[in-house]
N, C-alpha and C positions, 0 to 999 in steps of 0.2 A: 815356600812361595806359592800364592794361589795363581790357578791357571786363569788365563784371559778367555772369557766366553768366546765360543767360534761365532764369527759375523754371520748371521743367516742371510745376509744379502737382500733384506726386504726392498721391494721397489714400489714407488707410487702406484695405486690402482690395483695392488695385490692383496690389500687388507680390506676386510668387511667387519664393521663394528654394529652389532645388533644391540640396540638400546631398548629395554624392556622395564615395567615396573612402575612407569609414570601413569597419569590418568588415561591416555591414550593407547591404542594397541601398539605392539613391539614394531619397530622401524629399523631398517638397515641402511647404513651409511657407508660408501667406499671412500678409503682414505687416499687423497691425491698428493700433490706436491705442499700444499699449504696445511698448516696445523688445523686441527678439527677441535673446537672449543665447546665444551657442554655447560649449559648453566640455565638459570631460571628466567633470564631476561633477553629481549630482543638484542641481536647483536653477535650472539653466539651463533654457530653453524648448526647446533641443535639445541633447541629450546625445550626444557622439560619443567612443566608447571606442576611442580612438586614442593612443598614447603621445605623439606629437608635438603633439597639442593640449593647451593648457594647461586647468588646472581651471576658469577663467573667461577665455576666449580673445578673444572678439569680440562685438560688439552692433551690430545694425542698427536704425536707427530714422528715421522720416519726421520732418524738420525744416524747417518754413517751405516745404513743397513740394518739398524735396529728399531724396532717399534717402542717408543717411550710414552708414558702416560705421566702427567705432572699434576700434582694439586695446585690450584691457583689461589691459594689462601682461604679454602672453604671453611665453613663454620663447623661442619659434620664429619669431615674427613674423607679419605679415599682410601678404598681398600682393594688390594690384589690378592685374589684367592683367601680372602680372610684376614689378611696382615695389613694393618695400617701403614701407609707409605707416603711419602712427600712427592718421590719420583721413583719410578721403576721401569725396566725393560719388561715387555710382556710378549707372549707368543701365543700361537694357536692353541685355542682351548681355555685360556685364561679368562677369568670372570673379574671384573673390575665393578666394585660397588661404589655409588655415590650416595653419601649420607645414610638413610636407613633401609631403602629398598628399591633404589634404582640400580639397575645393572647393565653393564656393558659386557657382551660376550665377544671375544676376539676371534675371528674367523680369518686364518691364512692358508687357503688350500693347498698352496705350493709347498708347505711345511709338513703335510700329512704323508705318511708312509704307505 
């Protein structure tokens, strides 16, 4: 029987997402209570003007103490540390790629030793 992953107890405000690879400079966003959506069109919390990023590409949210990223039906996929996923728990140091070259680096200082 597989072991349940230990709940890291991530809280709103403890996660920083660093978005890079779009046409502008890298930018950091702190994840609060609400989901943070990334896409190419206005209406997303993070708008990335990059052709390989779908209009509504991905969503980050804290669920029961875990940080979860979900593909919102993107055309070019969502990758966590190089592996294509539809949904995945992520942690400090993970790199999430949207499309071909937009990356989101997860920073959770409270998880560092």
